C-alpha angles and dihedrals in degrees: 000000000000133000119203136186099187126161115279115289123207115224110245091210142006112291135190111228136180118234115239119253100356096061100217118134126239136175116240111204126233111275095034110142115235135172120211111233099169142009115198134150094358093304130103127219108213131188111222109194094189090057094039100234156049125292135184114234117199125235088245087068097043091109089065089066095041097262128124118252113234126217121245109296091225092063097209097096118101113198111255095008112111114230123222139173120001093352091058093043090053092049092047091055091046091051091050089051088063092061118094141182098239090228096053122054094216124091121250093252095054090043087060093240096129108084101171140009125185131178121204127188116234128185092261102033141307135320120211121202120190130184114198139162137206131240090250132019091227092058109123093201097079096100093045095048093045090048091050091050092048093050092049091050091051089055091063114103110259097014107122099163132031132175125186115189125190110221132181102206121116096026114239118251130183089250087075091067112110122237088255091052092048090053092050091049094045093242114147 
């Protein structure tokens, strides 16, 4: 995790971003000035003064802010080759592990926020459906986190549809945090 307060950076090309916390997408035009406030899970949170808010910029657009794009952290994906079966399932879980609640430095899988993940085969590829929750029902980040997860799933080779729903049943409790997440949070 890294937080940065660099000088303004001008986007070198148009980029799709996700509004924080609302979760809707928007296209920022080339030349828009942004300031990186956070880099976490391969995404960048940027402050955009001309739009009056924070936005999540995907790793696929990192070059537009002068950063290197990183390959999938799972390592199994081959560009252009559609994934299926266990290979796709593994990459889906790896992609979800790159999604974070901006206030908690642990990914949504290790926080125990992902309740269900299903993959369906379509004629032209795969559809991934995820049901997740948040640590608190009043959290305004649900749309942003779900949007980030959806966008990362759609980047996987062969995934043509993705839907990430925020659900409230069963309620999340700290017992759902994985051993890895507990270690990162210092919970023993």
